[in-house]
N, C-alpha and C positions, 0 to 999 in steps of 0.2 A: 620488489613489489610492484606486482601488475596494475594498470588501470583500465575500468571496465566503462563502457558505454552505455545507460539504460535513461530511458524515461522515468521522469519525476512521474510517482502513481500515487493513489488515494489509499491511506495507510497499506503499505506494499506487500505484497503475499511473502508468506514466508522463505520461499526460494530465491525471491530478490533480494531479501534482507540478509539472505546466509551469503549471498554472492556480494554485498557489499559491505558486510562485517569482514568477510577475508580478503578482500582487497584493500579496503581503505581507502583508494585514491579512485573516485568516481570521475566522468563529465556526463552531466544534464545533457540530453539530448532535446533542446528546445527550438531549432530550427527547422524541423519536418513538418509536413502538414499533420495537423490533428486527426485522430482515426477515433471514430465511434464507439460504441460499445469496445470500450479498452478499460484495461485497469486504470489509466489515466484517470477515469472521473467512476469508477466501480470499483468495490471491494465484496469480499465473500467472506460471511464469518457464520459460524455456529449458530445451529435454532432448535426449538422442537421439532420443527419438519425437516429438519437436515440442514442445507444448505442454505443461506439467506442472501440474496444480493442487496447491498447497499449502493444506489447510485446516484451520482449530483447529477442533477438537469444540467445542461447549458445553452447560451443563446449560438444560434448558428446566423452566417450572415445572411443581409436581404436580399443580398444581390445574387445569393448563390456561389458563390467563389470559397475554393476551402480557406480553412483560418490557419495559420502556426499556431504552433500548441502555445506560444507566451502569446498570442490573442485572445485566447479563448475567454468568454466571460462566463460567471453563474448565473444562473436563472432562478431567482429568488421571487417567483409568481406565486408559490408554495412553499408552506415550510419543510423543506426536505431535514433541515438540519434538527430537526427538532423528532421528526419521525424516524432518523437516525439514530438519534439517542435514545428514546425510548424502544426502538429495534435492542441496541446494545444491553441496555436495563435488562428488558425482558430473556435476554438469551444469557447473559454473564451474570445475574444478580448473586447468585448461588455459589458461583466460579471461585478459587479462594483467592483470587487477586482483585476483584472487581474494585473492591474499596478503597485497597490501597492505591490503586492508580483513579479512582473517580473523580476526586477534586481537582487535579493536574488536568484530567482528560475534559472536563465539562466546559470549559471555557470555549473550545474549537467548536460547539456546536450551537453557542448561545452570542457569539459574536459575530455578526456579518459578513458573510464572503463574497469579493466581488471576481476579483481573476484567479481562473482554477489553477494556474501555475504558482500565484503567490501562496494560495492555500495549499497544494500540495508540498511545497517547499517549507510552510510553517509545519506541517503536519511529521515531514520527516525530522526536521531539525527538534521536535518533539518527541518523538519515537527516540533518535539519539542520545538524547538525555536521561528519558529512561531507561536506556540500557546502559547509560554513563559510558558511551562510546565517542570518540573524537575522529568525525571522517570530514575528509579534506576532498570538497567538490568546488568544480568549475560549469562551465555552459557552452555547449558548441556554440559558432558563431556563422556557421551555414551548415545543410545539413550533406552529409557527406555520403557518399554509397560504400564505400571501402575504406572505413577509418583506419586508423593505426591503432588503436585501443581497441581492446577485447570486446568485439559488440555482443553484447547481451538485450538490446533493444525488444528482441523477439519473447521477452519476457513482460512485457506491458499487453501482450495479445491476449486477451481472454477467452478467445476459441482455440486458443492451440492447446491440445490434447495430449499432453505430455505427461505421464508418470513417473515423475519424479521421487526417488527412492528414499523419503525422508523417514527416519527414525518415528514410531510412533510415541505421544508423549500423552500425560493425563489431558482428557478433556472430560468437560464437567457434564456431558453430555453420553459419555462414552458407554454409558448403560444400556441408552436404547439404539445407538447407532456402532458401526464399526469406525474405527479412528478414521477422521476426516483430513487427507493432507491438504499442505500449501495452501490454507485460508490464510487470511489477513493476520499481518502481523499482532494485532491486537487478540486472537485465539490464544497467540504462544504466550503472550503478556498475561491473559486475562486468568490462565491457568498453570503455569511455571514461574509468574513474578521474576525474582531474581535470578532465576538460573535459566532465562530467556537467551541472555547472551552465549553461555557455556552451549547451550543447547546448538546456535547458529555457529559458532564457530568448529562444533563438530560434524556436521554434515560433508560427508562427499558425495556432492551432487555431479554429474557427468553433463556439460553442457553441450 
């Protein structure tokens, strides 16, 4: 069973979750420098206008120095959590499984968040619980340029334009748009529900 090295991300992409489900053993990269505009603090969902970005605002160091991933704090000067929740309600209220997950999911958007890493790990544990999977994970103690694990840290790069061949599944906005691949795992859960795990296990992704 291979071990993969990945970044903790905000409601991980479907490709990242497929890699996690198929590996089962993962190491979270927490020792490297935080990179802005990455999936560490953002996720994409389907919306009436196509893809919608959900972005967590973070605090930057006052002296301009780069922060480690584990040092990043969330900026709560404006109600980003409520905005994200309202966006999800608007996008997925009519999807087959939104109401099925709603009560369990909602507290994530109404309990105060401080540490980005702690929140992403809380989100990850929650997603694993919904998928009914037991994932073993550890954390890096230093940044390694050439790790011994399968290095999938690039999956956190939101600007990486790679067309992964994912099998289409039902999307609630499918009548208005072509299938939108590799959105947040939330899109798969809200549309496929209990079939989500089987979908992730069946994907054959060439990294």
